[in-house]
C-alpha positions in Angstrom: -44.9 14.3 20.9 -41.8 11.7 20.9 -38.5 12.7 19.5 -37.9 12.4 15.9 -36.5 9.4 14.4 -33.6 11.5 12.7 -31.8 14.7 12.9 -32.0 16.3 9.9 -30.7 19.3 10.3 -27.1 18.1 11.2 -27.4 14.9 8.9 -29.2 16.1 5.5 -30.4 13.7 3.6 -29.4 15.4 0.6 -26.1 14.8 1.0 -26.2 11.0 1.2 -24.1 9.0 -0.8 -27.1 7.1 -2.6 -29.1 10.6 -3.2 -25.3 12.6 -5.0 -25.3 9.6 -6.8 -29.1 9.6 -8.2 -29.8 5.9 -6.6 -32.4 6.8 -4.5 -34.6 10.6 -4.0 -34.4 12.4 -1.0 -38.3 12.8 -0.5 -38.0 9.6 0.1 -35.9 9.6 3.2 -38.6 11.8 5.0 -40.5 10.4 8.1 -43.7 11.0 6.4 -43.0 9.3 3.2 -45.2 6.7 1.7 -43.4 3.0 1.7 -43.8 2.5 -1.7 -41.4 5.4 -2.5 -38.4 3.8 0.2 -37.5 1.2 -2.6 -35.2 1.3 -5.4 -33.9 -2.1 -7.1 -30.1 -0.2 -7.1 -30.5 0.3 -3.1 -31.8 -3.3 -1.8 -28.5 -5.2 -1.7 -26.3 -3.1 0.3 -26.0 -0.9 3.4 -29.0 1.4 4.7 -29.4 4.9 3.0 -26.4 7.2 4.5 -24.0 4.5 5.5 -23.0 4.3 1.8 -20.3 6.3 0.1 -17.9 5.8 -3.3 -15.5 2.9 -3.0 -12.5 4.2 -1.0 -8.9 3.6 -3.0 -7.2 1.2 -1.0 -4.7 2.5 1.4 -7.4 4.9 2.8 -7.3 5.9 6.5 -10.6 5.1 7.9 -12.0 6.6 11.6 -14.7 5.3 13.1 -16.7 7.2 16.4 -18.8 5.2 18.8 -18.6 1.8 18.0 -16.1 0.0 19.2 -16.0 -1.6 23.0 -12.9 -0.1 24.3 -12.6 2.8 22.1 -14.4 5.8 21.6 -12.4 6.4 18.2 -11.3 3.1 16.2 -8.6 4.4 13.5 -7.9 2.1 10.9 -5.8 1.9 7.2 -7.1 -0.2 4.6 -5.2 -2.8 3.0 -2.9 -1.0 0.3 -2.4 -4.0 -1.9 -4.9 -4.5 -4.9 -5.1 -8.1 -6.4 -5.0 -8.5 -9.6 -8.2 -10.5 -10.7 -8.7 -12.7 -14.1 -11.8 -14.8 -15.8 -12.0 -17.2 -18.7 -15.0 -19.1 -20.2 -14.4 -21.5 -21.8 -10.9 -21.7 -24.0 -11.1 -17.9 -24.6 -8.1 -16.1 -23.3 -8.3 -14.6 -19.5 -10.1 -11.3 -19.1 -8.5 -8.9 -16.3 -10.3 -7.3 -14.4 -10.6 -3.8 -12.5 -10.7 -4.5 -9.1 -12.6 -2.2 -6.4 -13.0 -2.3 -2.5 -17.2 -3.4 -2.8 -17.5 -3.8 0.8 -15.8 -3.3 4.4 -17.1 -5.4 7.0 -16.1 -4.2 10.3 -16.4 -5.9 13.3 -14.8 -4.0 16.2 -15.6 -6.6 18.8 -12.8 -8.8 17.4 -10.5 -5.8 16.1 -11.2 -6.8 12.6 -11.5 -5.4 9.3 -12.4 -7.3 5.6 -12.4 -6.4 2.5 -14.5 -7.4 -0.1 -13.0 -6.8 -3.6 -15.1 -7.3 -6.8 -13.7 -7.1 -10.1 -15.6 -6.8 -13.8 -15.9 -6.7 -17.1 -17.7 -7.1 -20.5 -17.6 -10.7 -22.2 -18.0 -11.1 -25.4 -20.2 -14.3 -25.0 -23.4 -14.9 -23.5 -23.4 -16.6 -20.0 -25.7 -19.6 -20.6 -25.8 -22.5 -18.2 -23.1 -24.2 -20.7 -20.6 -21.6 -20.2 -21.3 -20.7 -17.1 -19.8 -24.6 -16.2 -17.0 -23.6 -17.8 -16.1 -20.3 -16.2 -12.7 -20.1 -14.2 -11.7 -16.9 -12.4 -8.6 -16.1 -10.0 -7.3 -13.7 -8.0 -3.6 -13.3 -7.5 -2.0 -11.0 -4.6 1.8 -10.1 -5.3 
């Protein structure tokens, strides 16, 4: 019998962020799970289950093991600077967005880490094609 694909004892799936956040059912991650249980539209664009966690705060210290070609343990601190983000549609006043880190791109072969910031806010007008053409956005680093 082949070795199991995953160590469920060492890494219980019920502790995965996606499971605790209610984005995916732990039973859908079982080896014998039917393919129809594996998909949830909220999880289709992102990291594989178990590789995602809550948005880290700026300035967080990160340690990654067995990922870097020259270091067994690769440590770094995320940038503590938070950008200011704004959006304006047509002639309306700019709306201040609340920026959060959405994605951390890790490139150990290049000793590089990049943060992808996003900002969201409800808008009072519909975003039809005409308004999308008038959309302006700005990111300010201070």
